[in-house]
Backbone as CSV, one residue per row, in Angstrom:
resi,resn,N_x,N_y,N_z,CA_x,CA_y,CA_z,C_x,C_y,C_z
1,MET,94.103,85.938,-137.700,94.162,85.360,-139.028,92.937,84.487,-139.222
2,THR,92.262,84.693,-140.299,91.141,83.837,-140.648,91.164,83.615,-142.155
3,SER,91.291,82.357,-142.540,91.211,82.025,-143.963,90.443,80.724,-144.110
4,LEU,89.798,80.580,-145.252,88.985,79.406,-145.515,89.861,78.266,-146.023
5,ILE,89.711,77.101,-145.418,90.474,75.907,-145.762,89.514,74.847,-146.283
6,GLN,89.893,74.175,-147.343,89.169,72.990,-147.820,89.884,71.800,-147.181
7,PHE,89.234,71.126,-146.243,89.847,69.992,-145.558,89.300,68.714,-146.183
8,GLU,90.173,68.004,-146.877,89.815,66.762,-147.563,90.061,65.601,-146.598
9,TYR,88.982,64.919,-146.237,89.035,63.863,-145.228,88.859,62.498,-145.894
10,HIS,89.846,61.637,-145.679,89.814,60.281,-146.232,89.728,59.266,-145.102
11,ARG,88.819,58.333,-145.253,88.751,57.181,-144.351,88.549,55.964,-145.239
12,PRO,89.467,54.975,-145.150,89.356,53.804,-146.024,87.957,53.186,-145.978
13,GLY,87.444,52.890,-147.163,86.128,52.274,-147.272,84.971,53.256,-147.272
14,LYS,85.264,54.537,-147.112,84.213,55.565,-147.096,84.508,56.582,-148.196
15,PRO,83.470,57.269,-148.675,83.718,58.326,-149.665,84.542,59.463,-149.045
16,THR,85.333,60.126,-149.851,86.079,61.300,-149.398,85.096,62.428,-149.133
17,THR,85.310,63.138,-148.036,84.479,64.279,-147.676,85.365,65.516,-147.647
18,VAL,84.857,66.621,-148.154,85.586,67.883,-148.086,84.789,68.842,-147.200
19,TYR,85.453,69.302,-146.134,84.839,70.240,-145.200,85.427,71.627,-145.438
20,GLN,84.584,72.647,-145.386,85.068,74.021,-145.424,85.215,74.484,-143.983
21,GLU,86.450,74.790,-143.601,86.744,75.186,-142.226,87.547,76.475,-142.228
22,TRP,87.390,77.230,-141.159,88.129,78.474,-141.008,89.392,78.226,-140.198
23,LEU,90.522,78.653,-140.723,91.772,78.649,-139.963,91.726,79.882,-139.074
24,VAL,91.587,79.684,-137.763,91.392,80.808,-136.846,92.618,81.109,-135.998
25,GLU,93.562,80.185,-135.975,94.802,80.378,-135.211,95.877,79.536,-135.869
26,GLU,97.035,80.150,-136.078,98.138,79.414,-136.684,99.410,79.721,-135.900
27,ARG,99.954,78.674,-135.295,101.203,78.766,-134.544,102.131,77.666,-135.044
28,PRO,103.395,77.752,-134.736,104.305,76.682,-135.181,103.915,75.297,-134.639
29,ASP,103.327,75.249,-133.433,103.016,73.971,-132.797,101.579,73.497,-132.991
30,VAL,100.696,74.364,-133.493,99.295,73.978,-133.659,98.593,74.927,-134.630
31,LYS,97.632,74.357,-135.336,96.749,75.141,-136.189,95.328,74.838,-135.720
32,VAL,94.539,75.881,-135.526,93.188,75.712,-135.007,92.192,76.049,-136.104
33,LEU,91.270,75.108,-136.328,90.241,75.247,-137.361,88.862,75.291,-136.720
34,LEU,87.966,76.024,-137.352,86.565,76.051,-136.929,85.701,75.536,-138.062
35,LEU,84.977,74.466,-137.788,83.922,73.992,-138.686,82.631,74.550,-138.101
36,GLU,82.035,75.502,-138.798,80.882,76.207,-138.226,79.653,75.327,-138.052
37,LYS,79.421,74.416,-139.025,78.240,73.555,-138.933,78.593,72.166,-139.434
38,TYR,78.719,71.251,-138.502,78.980,69.859,-138.848,77.797,69.336,-139.667
39,PRO,78.076,68.763,-140.857,76.967,68.354,-141.730,76.245,67.084,-141.304
40,GLY,76.713,66.413,-140.279,75.990,65.258,-139.766,76.554,63.951,-140.253
41,PRO,76.011,62.881,-139.739,74.880,62.758,-138.801,75.325,62.975,-137.355
42,ASP,74.347,63.037,-136.445,74.657,63.120,-135.015,75.602,61.985,-134.649
43,MET,76.471,62.235,-133.659,77.395,61.196,-133.183,77.142,60.928,-131.710
44,ASN,77.138,59.636,-131.362,76.920,59.209,-129.988,78.026,58.264,-129.549
45,ALA,78.292,58.243,-128.258,79.137,57.223,-127.634,78.210,56.494,-126.673
46,GLY,77.719,55.336,-127.091,76.681,54.658,-126.315,75.433,55.517,-126.336
47,ALA,74.918,55.823,-125.154,73.699,56.627,-125.049,73.994,58.120,-124.926
48,VAL,75.271,58.499,-124.946,75.657,59.892,-124.741,75.851,60.597,-126.078
49,ARG,75.206,61.735,-126.258,75.360,62.531,-127.473,76.703,63.249,-127.418
50,MET,77.523,63.014,-128.427,78.827,63.668,-128.533,78.736,64.936,-129.369
51,LEU,77.992,64.836,-130.487,78.003,65.899,-131.487,76.686,65.904,-132.237
52,ASP,76.117,67.096,-132.387,74.877,67.254,-133.150,75.173,67.665,-134.583
53,GLU,74.342,67.195,-135.490,74.357,67.746,-136.843,74.080,69.242,-136.736
54,GLY,74.857,70.047,-137.453,74.680,71.498,-137.415,75.456,72.201,-136.324
55,ALA,76.146,71.440,-135.455,76.918,72.035,-134.364,78.312,72.436,-134.842
56,ALA,78.934,73.322,-134.106,80.298,73.747,-134.407,81.300,72.743,-133.830
57,ILE,82.437,72.626,-134.526,83.561,71.819,-134.040,84.806,72.681,-134.120
58,VAL,85.609,72.664,-133.073,86.918,73.308,-133.087,87.954,72.195,-133.194
59,TRP,88.765,72.232,-134.267,89.793,71.211,-134.521,91.174,71.778,-134.255
60,TYR,92.028,70.980,-133.650,93.414,71.334,-133.357,94.300,70.367,-134.130
61,VAL,95.051,70.902,-135.078,95.937,70.095,-135.911,97.366,70.404,-135.480
62,PHE,98.078,69.360,-135.083,99.450,69.495,-134.614,100.392,68.990,-135.707
63,PRO,101.271,69.869,-136.220,102.158,69.452,-137.312,102.922,68.170,-136.977
64,ASP,102.913,67.247,-137.897,103.628,65.968,-137.804,103.069,65.002,-136.767
65,ALA,101.969,65.354,-136.098,101.373,64.450,-135.109,100.499,63.413,-135.805
66,TRP,100.358,62.261,-135.175,99.539,61.161,-135.687,98.139,61.193,-135.083
67,TYR,97.681,62.382,-134.747,96.336,62.592,-134.220,95.983,64.060,-134.420
68,ASP,94.719,64.348,-134.393,94.226,65.706,-134.222,93.150,65.613,-133.141
69,ILE,92.795,66.735,-132.592,91.853,66.755,-131.470,90.759,67.763,-131.775
70,ALA,89.543,67.437,-131.363,88.413,68.348,-131.568,87.681,68.595,-130.262
71,ARG,87.075,69.768,-130.194,86.097,70.077,-129.145,84.740,69.913,-129.813
72,PHE,83.926,68.984,-129.309,82.603,68.717,-129.862,81.544,69.490,-129.071
73,HIS,80.465,69.805,-129.788,79.379,70.593,-129.205,78.019,70.060,-129.648
74,LEU,77.009,70.501,-128.941,75.638,70.312,-129.381,75.253,71.518,-130.232
75,ARG,74.138,71.441,-130.891,73.692,72.519,-131.778,73.550,73.851,-131.029
76,ASP,73.188,73.796,-129.751,73.015,75.028,-128.969,74.336,75.600,-128.455
77,GLY,75.464,74.958,-128.817,76.786,75.441,-128.394,77.332,74.779,-127.143
78,THR,76.552,73.918,-126.511,77.015,73.231,-125.312,78.215,72.348,-125.640
79,PHE,79.299,72.541,-124.896,80.506,71.741,-125.064,80.281,70.359,-124.450
80,THR,80.551,69.292,-125.230,80.302,67.933,-124.747,81.575,67.174,-124.389
81,GLY,82.713,67.516,-125.022,83.952,66.821,-124.702,84.973,66.905,-125.827
82,TRP,86.080,66.197,-125.612,87.184,66.183,-126.569,87.208,64.866,-127.326
83,TYR,87.545,64.962,-128.592,87.594,63.811,-129.487,88.993,63.769,-130.100
84,THR,89.759,62.735,-129.756,91.084,62.555,-130.343,90.944,61.576,-131.489
85,ASN,91.313,62.026,-132.670,91.199,61.248,-133.899,92.599,60.835,-134.345
86,PHE,92.887,59.546,-134.316,94.190,59.076,-134.777,94.201,59.045,-136.294
87,SER,95.231,59.640,-136.869,95.318,59.793,-138.314,96.780,59.950,-138.721
88,LYS,97.026,59.818,-139.999,98.348,60.172,-140.500,98.498,61.678,-140.313
89,PRO,99.737,62.173,-140.217,99.894,63.632,-140.087,99.175,64.356,-141.234
90,VAL,98.455,65.410,-140.882,97.695,66.171,-141.862,98.660,66.850,-142.841
91,GLN,98.341,66.734,-144.110,99.111,67.419,-145.152,98.528,68.821,-145.286
92,VAL,99.295,69.797,-144.842,98.827,71.169,-144.811,99.313,71.907,-146.056
93,GLY,98.359,72.423,-146.832,98.674,73.242,-147.994,98.235,74.670,-147.727
94,ASP,98.206,75.475,-148.756,97.767,76.862,-148.576,96.274,76.916,-148.252
95,ALA,95.461,76.391,-149.146,94.009,76.451,-148.947,93.362,75.069,-148.958
96,ARG,94.155,74.016,-149.173,93.622,72.651,-149.181,94.502,71.781,-148.285
97,TRP,93.864,71.157,-147.314,94.556,70.261,-146.398,93.996,68.862,-146.608
98,VAL,94.821,67.838,-146.341,94.390,66.462,-146.554,94.672,65.646,-145.291
99,GLY,93.653,64.929,-144.827,93.784,64.073,-143.655,93.379,62.644,-143.975
100,TYR,94.119,61.682,-143.412,93.849,60.255,-143.604,93.564,59.614,-142.250
101,ASP,92.317,59.287,-142.018,91.856,58.704,-140.766,92.375,57.277,-140.602
102,LEU,92.716,56.911,-139.368,93.200,55.562,-139.070,92.285,54.834,-138.082
103,PHE,91.012,55.185,-138.078,89.934,54.486,-137.365,89.888,54.736,-135.865
104,LEU,90.982,54.550,-135.144,90.958,54.598,-133.682,90.721,56.022,-133.187
105,ASP,89.840,56.157,-132.187,89.501,57.463,-131.619,89.382,57.342,-130.104
106,LEU,89.544,58.473,-129.438,89.338,58.546,-127.996,88.308,59.629,-127.729
107,TRP,87.266,59.283,-126.980,86.239,60.237,-126.580,86.403,60.537,-125.097
108,GLN,86.516,61.830,-124.761,86.610,62.274,-123.371,85.442,63.207,-123.085
109,PRO,84.375,62.674,-122.523,83.239,63.550,-122.219,83.596,64.547,-121.119
110,VAL,82.895,65.664,-121.104,83.113,66.665,-120.061,82.944,66.019,-118.694
111,ASP,81.905,65.220,-118.556,81.663,64.495,-117.307,81.712,63.003,-117.616
112,GLY,82.669,62.317,-117.045,82.757,60.886,-117.286,84.158,60.469,-117.683
113,ASP,84.307,59.173,-117.842,85.609,58.602,-118.147,85.859,58.537,-119.653
114,PRO,87.133,58.635,-120.049,87.477,58.487,-121.465,87.104,57.102,-121.986
115,VAL,86.736,57.047,-123.274,86.322,55.798,-123.903,87.027,55.685,-125.258
116,TRP,87.662,54.541,-125.500,88.254,54.279,-126.812,87.147,53.846,-127.755
117,LEU,87.143,54.420,-128.964,86.122,54.122,-129.959,86.741,53.462,-131.190
118,ASP,85.951,52.658,-131.849,86.299,52.050,-133.140,87.517,51.130,-133.082
119,GLU,87.773,50.559,-131.907,88.894,49.613,-131.796,88.689,48.417,-132.720
120,ASP,87.433,47.963,-132.838,87.154,46.827,-133.717,87.433,47.171,-135.173
121,GLU,87.101,48.384,-135.591,87.381,48.810,-136.963,88.888,48.932,-137.202
122,PHE,89.610,49.443,-136.225,91.065,49.534,-136.335,91.669,48.139,-136.470
123,ASP,91.261,47.224,-135.598,91.777,45.849,-135.647,91.464,45.180,-136.982
124,ALA,90.248,45.383,-137.488,89.865,44.795,-138.777,90.698,45.389,-139.916
125,ALA,90.982,46.694,-139.846,91.799,47.339,-140.885,93.234,46.808,-140.859
126,VAL,93.749,46.526,-139.672,95.095,45.945,-139.560,95.078,44.522,-140.104
127,GLU,94.083,43.756,-139.680,93.983,42.353,-140.099,93.832,42.218,-141.618
128,SER,93.090,43.131,-142.229,92.857,43.056,-143.677,93.990,43.666,-144.499
129,GLY,94.922,44.352,-143.840,96.030,44.975,-144.553,95.766,46.399,-144.990
130,ILE,94.584,46.944,-144.678,94.306,48.347,-145.001,95.295,49.245,-144.251
131,ILE,95.584,48.869,-143.021,96.617,49.543,-142.235,97.794,48.592,-142.144
132,ASP,98.975,49.061,-142.573,100.159,48.196,-142.577,100.737,48.040,-141.166
133,THR,101.647,47.113,-141.025,102.229,46.774,-139.721,102.937,47.966,-139.101
134,TRP,103.725,48.690,-139.892,104.454,49.836,-139.350,103.484,50.871,-138.784
135,THR,102.424,51.190,-139.545,101.444,52.180,-139.102,100.704,51.688,-137.866
136,SER,100.369,50.414,-137.838,99.696,49.836,-136.676,100.553,49.991,-135.418
137,ARG,101.828,49.710,-135.559,102.738,49.856,-134.406,102.862,51.313,-133.990
138,ARG,102.932,52.197,-134.971,103.025,53.629,-134.669,101.800,54.082,-133.879
139,ILE,100.624,53.665,-134.320,99.400,54.042,-133.608,99.393,53.424,-132.209
140,GLY,99.920,52.210,-132.066,100.031,51.600,-130.739,100.889,52.442,-129.808
141,ARG,101.999,52.960,-130.320,102.871,53.823,-129.500,102.174,55.144,-129.164
142,GLU,101.466,55.698,-130.151,100.728,56.952,-129.910,99.643,56.741,-128.842
143,ARG,98.950,55.619,-128.949,97.913,55.318,-127.954,98.522,55.205,-126.558
144,ALA,99.652,54.523,-126.445,100.317,54.372,-125.146,100.711,55.737,-124.574
145,THR,101.174,56.623,-125.428,101.538,57.971,-124.977,100.305,58.723,-124.480
146,VAL,99.209,58.641,-125.229,97.972,59.304,-124.814,97.484,58.712,-123.491
147,GLU,97.535,57.394,-123.347,97.095,56.768,-122.091,97.943,57.235,-120.909
148,ARG,99.247,57.388,-121.133,100.127,57.891,-120.056,99.699,59.311,-119.669
149,HIS,99.441,60.145,-120.679,98.992,61.517,-120.398,97.626,61.523,-119.704
150,LEU,96.738,60.621,-120.085,95.450,60.510,-119.398,95.659,60.199,-117.919
151,ASP,96.541,59.230,-117.646,96.837,58.853,-116.254,97.406,60.026,-115.462
152,GLU,98.187,60.882,-116.140,98.811,62.038,-115.495,97.872,63.249,-115.436
153,GLY,96.727,63.153,-116.102,95.788,64.273,-116.152,96.230,65.386,-117.087
154,THR,97.069,65.049,-118.070,97.598,66.066,-118.982,97.117,65.878,-120.424
155,TRP,96.025,65.138,-120.608,95.446,64.987,-121.939,94.018,65.462,-121.904
156,PRO,93.576,66.234,-122.825,94.274,66.703,-124.013,95.185,67.885,-123.698
157,PRO,96.015,68.289,-124.671,96.934,69.415,-124.458,96.202,70.697,-124.063
158,ASP,96.905,71.557,-123.334,96.309,72.791,-122.810,95.641,73.656,-123.875
159,ILE,96.204,73.714,-125.066,95.656,74.575,-126.116,94.192,74.244,-126.394
160,THR,93.804,72.985,-126.207,92.416,72.582,-126.459,91.480,73.054,-125.349
161,ARG,92.065,73.543,-124.282,91.272,74.086,-123.178,91.219,75.612,-123.228
162,THR,92.278,76.224,-123.753,92.358,77.685,-123.736,91.751,78.344,-124.968
163,ILE,91.821,77.699,-126.107,91.155,78.237,-127.303,89.911,77.389,-127.524
164,ASP,88.780,77.932,-127.086,87.521,77.205,-127.190,86.568,77.946,-128.131
165,LEU,85.394,77.402,-128.319,84.428,77.985,-129.245,84.063,79.413,-128.848
166,ALA,83.817,79.658,-127.577,83.435,80.998,-127.136,84.536,82.009,-127.435
167,THR,85.786,81.639,-127.194,86.920,82.525,-127.480,86.991,82.845,-128.963
168,ILE,86.853,81.828,-129.793,86.916,82.018,-131.246,85.788,82.926,-131.722
169,LEU,84.572,82.678,-131.247,83.428,83.488,-131.683,83.558,84.933,-131.217
170,THR,84.061,85.144,-130.002,84.279,86.504,-129.493,85.321,87.227,-130.331
171,GLU,86.428,86.554,-130.640,87.478,87.174,-131.452,86.973,87.502,-132.850
172,ARG,86.144,86.638,-133.414,85.592,86.901,-134.756,84.636,88.093,-134.723
173,ARG,83.810,88.184,-133.671,82.889,89.313,-133.554,83.680,90.617,-133.400
174,ASP,84.723,90.578,-132.568,85.544,91.777,-132.353,86.245,92.186,-133.649
175,ALA,86.726,91.219,-134.412,87.401,91.528,-135.675,86.430,92.123,-136.686
176,ASP,85.189,91.659,-136.659,84.176,92.173,-137.580,83.818,93.635,-137.286
177,LYS,83.981,94.053,-136.017,83.649,95.429,-135.615,84.695,96.427,-136.084
178,THR,85.911,95.946,-136.346,86.988,96.896,-136.737,87.062,97.095,-138.220
């Protein structure tokens, strides 16, 4: 299955961005999207490049989950790591999906230790009331669950390891031949 999705991304204090992504896998427990060319800018965690402008991203959206997960790449296709984005559950429509970012992210490089990102922005959003108390507590519980899975070596979920960019591109090439 491949269909074009308009993914409307909201982050408080930032303009809304709409990404055109391909729905490449749809299961009851996960939907997998391919963003063929990230429009930029490059993303870094400290001195480490996470994502290049123009690189592909594979997104995993889990129904009713308070996070989605991505496989980040460089422009040449090199896989750099997993990015867990804490957000309200994605509102999935037929051709238009809506996501609301909640600032906090986890970066897991291929080589190296996981790093929490944007904690200061999350804290400021809670302090200013952009994120309400209930949502803040919910994200705290989600973070604790992710940390437990990290300790157990079970984060990110297996699907993010088995459906990767190479698999998606191979399946698309094979489908184009038929």
